[in-house]
N, C-alpha and C positions, 0 to 999 in steps of 0.2 A: 173491424173489431178484432180484438185483440186474439190471440191465439193459445189454447189453452199448451201448458209446459205438459211434458212427462214426468211421470213422477221418479224420484231420485233416488229412493230402494227399488229394486225388486220384487213381485209379489212371494214370489219362495224365501226370499230373505225376510220378509215380514211376516209372515206364516210358521218361519222357523223350522222350513222345511229342508230337506237335503236341496243343494243347489243343483242346476244343471252344469256339466261339464262345458259349455260354454262361459258361464258366469264365474267359473273360478277362476278364469285366466289361462293363460298360455301356458302348457307346461313341455316338457323339455321331452323328446323320445330319441330316441338312440338304437341303431339297427348294430347286432353283433351276435358272437355264438357262444352259446354253453360250454362251461368250460368247468363246471363241476354241479353235479345236482345229487350230493350225497345230501343237503339236510334237511330236516322236515320242511318243508313248503318254501325253502327257499334254493336259487339256483345263483352259482356266479358267471356272469355273463362280461366275455373282453369284446371290448370294444376298440376297434382300429380306426383310427387316424390318419390321414396324411397330408403335409402342406409342408412350401418351401420354407428351409431354414429360415430365418429372417435376414442373416449378415451373409451366408457363400449359398443359397439360393438351390441349395439342393435340396430336393425331397425327401422328406424324413417320414417316417414311419412311428407314430406313439400309439401305445396300448393302454388302455386305463380299466380297472375289474369293475364291475356294479355287480351289488348285493341284490336281488331281485325278489321280489315275494309271489310264489309259483302256486295259490291257491289249491289247482285242482292239481297237482306235481304232473302236469302234461309235457314238460318240455325235457327232454334226455339231454345227453352230453353229445356236442357235437352238432344240434339244434341251431339253425340260423332262426333268432327272435326281434321282435320288439319289444323297449321296456319304457316306459311314462315313469315320469317322473312324480311323484306322488308325496304325502306326509311321511315325517319319521315312522317308521313302524319299528325300529330297532335301534341297537347303537350302530348298527351300519347299514341297513336296510333304509332306501331313501326313494325305492323304485317298483315297481308293479309291471309284471308280465301283461303286455298287452295282447299279441297273438305267437303263434309261432307261425314263421313265416316261410320256413322250410325243413323238413327230419332230414335228419341224417342220413346215411346207407344202413338198414341194420347190419348187425354184426350175423354173421350165418351160425346156427347153433351149432356145436361139437354134439355130434349124435357119438357115444359111448358104446 
């Protein structure tokens, strides 16, 4: 008996509905620290990357800044956050806040 082959396109793609995250393919994720949250619904995340220098083998620390979309404005400066790659949202924003992994310790409020 010949076996039926599965359809080439997914039902969600055929119907024109939004695809599930698994259907969109692999998206990069980065863990970093929020260094700025002054913009409306935008945070700046600094991601640290450690690797051995190709020639000298010394461990080098490189930093990269990513602009990420924070719809609910839940991330604050100093928080450790997880960001995920997404479609371009503006000139610089190509990342979206996935979750706040660790909150920064709250600064004590000065009483006048």
